[in-house]
N, C-alpha and C positions, 0 to 999 in steps of 0.2 A: 253371342259369347263363343260360338264354335269359331267363328271367322276372325277373331281375336286371336284362339290357339292356332289355328292356320298359319295366320300371318307370324305369329313368332315360331313355330315350326320353321315356315319360312327361311325367315334370317336366322334363325338357327343354323338351318344346312346352309343358308348361303356363306355365312361366316366361317363355317369350318372347312367350306368347298374351295373358299381362298383366303385363308392364312400366306403364299408368299404373298401377294396384293396386300394385303395388309400390313404387312409387315417393310414392305417398301414402300406404303404409303408415311407410316410410321418413321421410315428415316426421312424420309423426304421431308416430312414436317418438322424432325430434329433439324435439320440438316438449315433449312429456312430460317430456322428461329437463330439457328446460329449464328450464321451468316448475317442476319440481321443486327444480332446483337454486336457482332465484330465492326461491321462496315456503316453503319448508320450514323454512331456521333462522329463518326469520321467526317461523313458528307457533311452533314449538317453544320458542325464546326467548321468548315468547308467555305460555308457561304456568306458573302458580306454581310454586315448588319443592315444594309441599307438596301440591298437588294431587291425586297418589295415595295422600297419606297423608290426608287430612283425609275427613271424612265428605261426604256427596253435598251436591253445591251446584248448583242450575238458575241459570240466568240468568232474570231474572224479562221475560217478554215483555209484563206486562200494563203496563207504564209507557209501552209504547205505547197513543198515546190513540184510536186506533181499531181495531176487530178485523183491519179487512183489512189494515193494517198490520202488525199482529200476526202474522197469519198467512203475509203476505209477506215477513218477516224470518226466521219458523222457515223457511218452504219455502227462501229465497236459502240461508240455512245448511245446510241439509240435502243442496242440491242441490253445492254446493261440497265439503261433506262426502262424499259418492258419486263426484264428481269427482276427489279427491285418494283415495280405496280403489283407484278403476278403475286412478288413474297407479300408485300404490299394486303393485296385480296385475301392472301392465305390467310395473316397474320390477325385479319377481322373476325377469324374463330379461332385462331389457335393465341395464345396467350405471346402475345408482343403489344409494339408500337405501330398497328396494321395503317392507319390513316399519313401517320408520320414515313413513313416508308415508302407509300405510296406519292407522297408530296416531293419526295426525293426521286421516285421515278421519273416524275412528270416534270421537275425542273432537267433532268438528263433528255427528256424525250425532246423531240423538235417536229412540232404540231401546230396547224390555226387554231388561234385560240388561248392557245398554252398560258399566256402571261395572264389572263383574265381568270382561267381557273386556278393558277398559283395564288394571285394574290386573293382570290376567295376564301382559298383555303385555308392559306397560314391567318388570313383574317375572324375566321372563329377561333374562340377564346383558348378551346381545349387543345388546339392546335399549336397555335402560338405558345401557350404555354409549355407543352411538351417540349418543343423545338427550343426554347429557352433552358428549359432547366436541365437538355443533355448537354446545352453550350457553358450554362453556368458550371457545370460538374467538369467540364474540359479547359473553364479559364478561359473562355471564350466571350467577349462583350454579344450581350441578346439581341435578338432581331428587332426592327424598328416594324411598328404596325404598320401599315401599308397605309391608312388613314392618317399618321401623323406628318403628310409631307405638306 
């Protein structure tokens, strides 16, 4: 029982000594939820309804005139995708659509096996239902299930 009280005292001391850190963590948490609420519906509604059914389609960055512009565009897209994945992970423990946010981030990034991961994630009933709920609220056609081809 003495260990329990010592543990409680340790955490009380730690919390009182780290109030600024807790404030920053609270602010970051609030901002991630806010960004997710504002940006996620736009990203989800821009997905083509048959995106997960159709074959693999890549954006052609070769239309950019200079290789530096091409690399810069791809880097920005990957950074935004990694940000969404991070926000999605945070939203797994915070209020918000964590897995749907992670799916949006995965769709933006580029890595081997991405297509199979996307199709597996969207085939989960809860994720497809959530994404289609967002799309329905924005007046967009629902996403097709990957197995419906």
